C-alpha positions as CSV (number, residue, x, y, z in Angstrom):
1,M,95.1,156.8,99.9
2,T,95.0,153.1,100.9
3,T,98.0,151.1,99.8
4,I,97.1,147.7,98.2
5,H,99.4,144.8,99.0
6,P,98.3,141.9,96.7
7,L,98.2,138.4,98.0
8,P,99.9,135.5,96.2
9,S,97.8,134.2,93.4
10,G,95.3,131.5,94.6
11,T,95.4,132.5,98.3
12,R,93.1,134.5,100.6
13,D,92.9,136.0,104.0
14,V,90.3,134.7,106.5
15,L,88.8,137.2,108.9
16,P,87.6,136.5,112.5
17,D,83.9,135.9,111.8
18,E,84.5,133.4,109.1
19,M,87.4,131.9,111.1
20,R,85.0,131.2,114.0
21,E,82.6,129.4,111.7
22,L,85.4,127.4,110.1
23,R,86.6,126.3,113.6
24,S,83.2,125.0,114.4
25,V,83.2,123.0,111.2
26,T,86.6,121.5,111.8
27,A,85.9,120.7,115.4
28,A,82.8,118.7,114.3
29,L,84.9,116.8,111.7
30,L,87.9,116.1,113.9
31,G,85.6,115.1,116.8
32,T,83.9,112.5,114.6
33,F,87.2,111.2,113.3
34,E,88.6,110.7,116.8
35,R,85.4,109.0,118.0
36,E,85.7,106.6,115.1
37,G,89.2,105.6,116.3
38,Y,91.3,107.7,113.9
39,G,94.3,109.4,115.5
40,E,95.3,112.9,114.3
41,V,98.7,113.3,112.7
42,S,100.7,116.2,111.3
43,T,103.3,116.0,108.6
44,P,105.8,118.7,107.3
45,A,104.3,121.1,104.8
46,L,107.4,120.5,102.7
47,E,108.2,117.1,101.1
48,H,111.1,116.0,99.0
49,Q,110.1,116.3,95.3
50,E,111.3,112.7,94.8
51,V,108.8,111.4,97.3
52,L,105.9,113.2,95.5
53,E,107.1,112.0,92.1
54,R,107.3,108.4,93.4
55,A,103.7,108.6,94.4
56,G,102.4,110.0,91.1
57,G,99.9,112.3,92.9
58,A,98.8,115.9,92.3
59,Q,101.2,118.5,90.9
60,P,102.7,120.8,93.5
61,A,102.1,124.5,93.3
62,Y,105.4,125.6,94.8
63,R,109.0,124.2,94.8
64,V,112.1,125.3,96.6
65,M,115.7,124.2,96.9
66,D,117.3,123.7,100.3
67,E,120.9,124.4,101.3
68,H,121.9,120.9,100.3
69,G,120.6,121.3,96.8
70,Q,117.6,119.0,97.5
71,V,114.3,120.0,95.7
72,L,111.4,120.3,98.1
73,A,107.7,121.0,97.4
74,L,104.8,122.1,99.4
75,R,102.5,119.1,99.8
76,P,99.7,119.0,97.2
77,D,97.7,116.5,99.3
78,M,97.9,114.6,102.6
79,T,97.5,111.1,101.2
80,V,101.1,110.8,100.0
81,P,102.7,112.2,103.2
82,I,100.6,109.8,105.3
83,A,101.4,106.9,103.1
84,R,105.1,107.8,103.6
85,L,104.6,108.1,107.4
86,A,102.7,104.8,107.6
87,A,105.3,102.9,105.7
88,T,108.3,104.3,107.6
89,R,107.2,105.4,111.1
90,Y,104.8,102.4,111.5
91,A,106.8,99.8,109.6
92,D,106.5,97.3,112.5
93,I,103.0,98.1,113.6
94,D,100.3,95.6,112.7
95,P,97.5,97.0,110.5
96,P,94.9,98.4,110.3
97,L,96.2,101.9,111.0
98,R,93.8,104.7,111.3
99,F,94.9,108.3,110.8
100,C,93.1,111.7,110.5
101,Y,94.3,115.2,109.8
102,L,93.5,118.9,109.4
103,A,96.0,120.6,107.2
104,H,96.7,123.1,104.4
105,V,97.7,121.7,101.0
106,Y,98.9,123.5,97.9
107,R,97.9,122.6,94.4
108,G,99.1,123.6,91.0
109,V,95.9,125.0,89.5
110,R,94.6,127.9,87.4
111,P,93.7,130.6,89.9
112,H,92.3,132.9,87.3
113,R,89.4,130.4,87.0
114,G,88.6,130.9,90.7
115,Q,90.5,127.9,92.0
116,M,92.7,128.1,95.0
117,R,96.3,127.1,95.3
118,E,96.2,126.9,99.1
119,F,93.3,125.3,100.9
120,L,92.4,123.6,104.1
121,Q,91.6,119.9,104.0
122,A,90.3,117.5,106.7
123,G,90.2,113.7,106.1
124,V,91.1,110.2,107.1
125,E,93.3,107.4,105.8
126,L,92.6,103.8,106.7
127,V,95.8,101.7,106.0
128,G,95.8,97.9,105.9
129,A,92.1,97.3,105.6
130,P,91.2,95.7,102.2
131,S,87.9,96.2,100.3
132,P,85.1,95.8,100.7
133,E,85.2,96.2,104.5
134,G,87.7,99.0,104.6
135,T,85.9,101.0,101.9
136,A,82.5,100.6,103.6
137,E,84.1,101.8,106.9
138,V,85.5,104.9,105.4
139,L,82.2,105.8,103.7
140,R,80.5,105.4,107.0
141,V,83.0,107.7,108.7
142,L,82.6,110.2,105.8
143,C,78.8,110.4,106.3
144,A,79.1,110.6,110.1
145,A,81.5,113.5,109.8
146,L,79.2,115.4,107.3
147,D,76.2,114.7,109.5
148,A,78.1,116.1,112.5
149,T,78.7,119.4,110.7
150,G,74.9,119.8,110.0
151,L,75.1,119.3,106.3
152,R,71.7,117.9,105.2
153,D,71.4,117.5,101.4
154,Y,74.6,115.9,100.4
155,R,75.0,112.8,98.3
156,V,78.0,110.5,97.8
157,G,78.9,109.4,94.3
158,L,80.5,106.0,94.3
159,G,82.3,104.4,91.3
160,S,85.5,102.6,90.5
161,A,88.7,103.9,88.9
162,A,89.2,100.5,87.4
163,L,85.9,100.2,85.5
164,Y,86.4,102.4,82.5
165,P,90.0,101.4,81.8
166,A,88.8,97.8,81.9
167,L,86.1,98.7,79.4
168,L,88.5,100.4,77.1
169,E,90.7,97.3,77.1
170,T,87.7,95.0,76.6
171,H,86.8,96.9,73.4
172,G,90.3,97.1,72.1
173,V,90.8,100.8,72.3
174,P,94.5,101.6,71.3
175,L,96.8,102.4,74.2
176,E,97.7,105.8,72.9
177,A,94.0,106.8,72.8
178,R,93.2,105.7,76.4
179,A,94.9,108.6,78.2
180,V,93.0,111.1,76.1
181,L,89.6,109.4,76.8
182,L,90.4,109.0,80.5
183,G,91.3,112.7,80.7
184,A,88.0,113.7,79.2
185,L,86.2,111.4,81.7
186,V,88.0,112.9,84.7
187,A,87.0,116.4,83.4
188,R,83.4,115.1,83.0
189,D,83.7,116.3,79.4
190,F,81.2,113.8,77.9
191,V,81.0,115.8,74.6
192,G,84.7,115.5,74.2
193,L,84.7,111.9,75.2
194,E,82.1,111.1,72.5
195,R,84.0,113.1,69.9
196,E,87.2,111.2,70.6
197,L,85.4,107.8,70.5
198,R,83.8,108.6,67.2
199,A,87.2,109.3,65.7
200,L,88.4,105.8,66.6
201,D,88.0,102.7,64.4
202,L,85.6,100.9,66.7
203,S,82.5,98.8,66.1
204,S,79.2,100.6,66.7
205,E,78.5,98.3,69.6
206,A,81.8,99.1,71.3
207,R,81.4,102.8,70.7
208,A,77.9,102.8,72.1
209,A,79.0,101.0,75.2
210,L,81.9,103.4,75.8
211,I,79.7,106.5,75.3
212,T,76.7,105.4,77.4
213,A,78.5,103.7,80.4
214,P,80.0,106.9,81.9
215,S,76.7,108.6,82.1
216,A,75.0,105.7,84.0
217,R,74.2,106.6,87.6
218,G,71.6,105.5,90.1
219,G,71.0,102.5,92.3
220,L,72.2,98.9,92.2
221,E,70.5,98.4,88.8
222,V,73.2,100.5,87.0
223,L,75.8,97.8,87.9
224,D,74.0,95.4,85.5
225,L,75.3,97.6,82.6
226,L,78.9,96.6,83.0
227,P,80.9,93.5,83.8
228,A,83.4,93.3,86.7
229,T,81.3,95.3,89.2
230,E,81.4,92.7,91.9
231,G,83.7,95.0,94.0
232,L,81.1,97.8,94.1
233,R,78.3,95.4,94.8
234,A,80.3,94.0,97.8
235,V,80.9,97.5,99.2
236,H,77.3,98.5,98.8
237,A,76.1,95.4,100.6
238,L,78.1,96.4,103.7
239,L,76.7,99.9,103.9
240,T,74.2,100.7,106.6
241,P,70.8,101.9,105.4
242,Q,71.6,105.5,106.5
243,V,74.8,105.5,104.4
244,A,73.3,103.6,101.4
245,D,70.6,106.2,101.2
246,R,73.3,108.8,100.6
247,V,75.1,106.8,97.9
248,L,74.6,107.3,94.2
249,L,76.4,104.7,92.1
250,D,78.2,106.4,89.2
251,L,79.8,104.2,86.5
252,G,81.7,107.2,85.0
253,L,83.2,108.5,88.2
254,T,86.9,108.6,88.2
255,R,89.4,111.0,89.9
256,D,92.4,113.0,88.6
257,L,95.0,111.3,90.9
258,S,96.8,108.4,89.3
259,Y,97.3,106.4,92.5
260,Y,93.6,105.4,92.8
261,T,93.2,101.7,92.1
262,G,89.5,100.7,92.9
263,A,86.5,102.3,94.5
264,V,86.4,106.1,94.3
265,F,83.9,108.6,95.6
266,E,83.0,112.2,95.6
267,V,80.7,114.3,97.8
268,Y,78.1,116.6,96.2
269,D,75.7,119.1,97.7
270,P,73.1,121.2,95.7
271,A,74.4,124.4,97.4
272,L,77.8,124.0,95.7
273,G,78.4,123.5,92.0
274,E,81.4,121.3,92.4
275,P,82.5,118.3,94.6
276,L,83.3,119.4,98.2
277,G,85.5,116.4,98.8
278,G,86.2,112.8,97.8
279,G,88.6,109.9,98.0
280,G,89.1,106.3,97.2
281,R,91.3,103.2,97.3
282,Y,95.0,103.4,96.7
283,D,96.1,99.8,97.3
284,D,99.5,100.2,95.4
285,L,100.7,103.4,96.9
286,L,102.3,102.2,100.2
287,G,104.3,99.6,98.3
288,R,106.2,102.4,96.6
289,F,107.4,103.4,100.1
290,G,108.5,99.9,101.0
291,R,105.4,98.5,102.9
292,P,102.8,97.0,100.5
293,L,99.4,97.5,102.2
294,P,95.9,98.2,100.9
295,A,94.5,101.6,101.9
296,V,91.6,103.9,101.4
297,G,90.8,107.5,102.5
298,F,89.0,110.8,101.8
299,A,89.6,114.5,102.0
300,L,87.0,117.2,102.5
301,G,87.6,120.8,101.4
302,V,86.8,122.8,104.6
303,D,86.2,126.0,102.7
304,K,83.9,124.2,100.2
305,L,82.0,122.5,103.1
306,H,81.6,125.9,104.8
307,I,80.1,127.3,101.6
308,A,77.7,124.4,101.2
309,L,76.6,124.8,104.8
310,T,76.0,128.5,104.3
311,G,74.1,127.8,101.1
312,E,71.8,125.3,102.8
313,E,71.1,127.7,105.6
314,E,70.1,130.4,103.1
315,R,67.7,128.1,101.4
316,T,65.7,127.4,104.6
């Protein structure tokens, strides 16, 4: 009788055939990053809990205590460790700084819903390059990397983490209600968003604007629906035609990490029912580590990208 030794929840084994395919994907990604001038870095899997709390990023899945009583956590993303690295190890180096990575990260999720706690990410961080130029560069690198893997049918949703909060403020939504509404927006729960808005004492005009704006997506024409979209217009104007053809403007796009300050983006492919990666601007994050610099980056889920590539091959 075979003895079953269960894996930790939210983890998996990778066998040789799949590992060879994953290595091909990661080689294409890292090769592109390096050709674009991004130097590969590696950071410890463990970070001080205080560092992660200062950043306000994703929740760690695992915490431990060292022999000195310090609480450590397995990194939930690579943006925060690289922000720490850039602010400390590169404190006297003139920006822009370009970093790339391939690393496992560990998230506090609900594995029973099929989500992983441990997963492999590849990405870049561009530190010290403001928008719109820095954002346009990172979007170009993102598309070049996906093209290098052979992914064909992907699109990049582009929005701004600042748009909907500004709209809530413009229409006088009470502060205590904003977090609930933004949570529904992050979850893409438009039914819940509408329900919460109808429960508030708002004018019919304000309610209609707050309900319809998040579902607006398309070309440059959607930016006419909201004020204060100049930043997205400026980014779009700098995109090459090849990248612009991949971009879908999405007024309701926001992400679940609190350090995003401006443009945010996600990668979609019809072969996968969820985003396979994303990123955005985090212009305030490095200041929390002592070196205020604008920054932007993205991370791709290597396993998700592999699934999307396999799905595209099966459809041909």
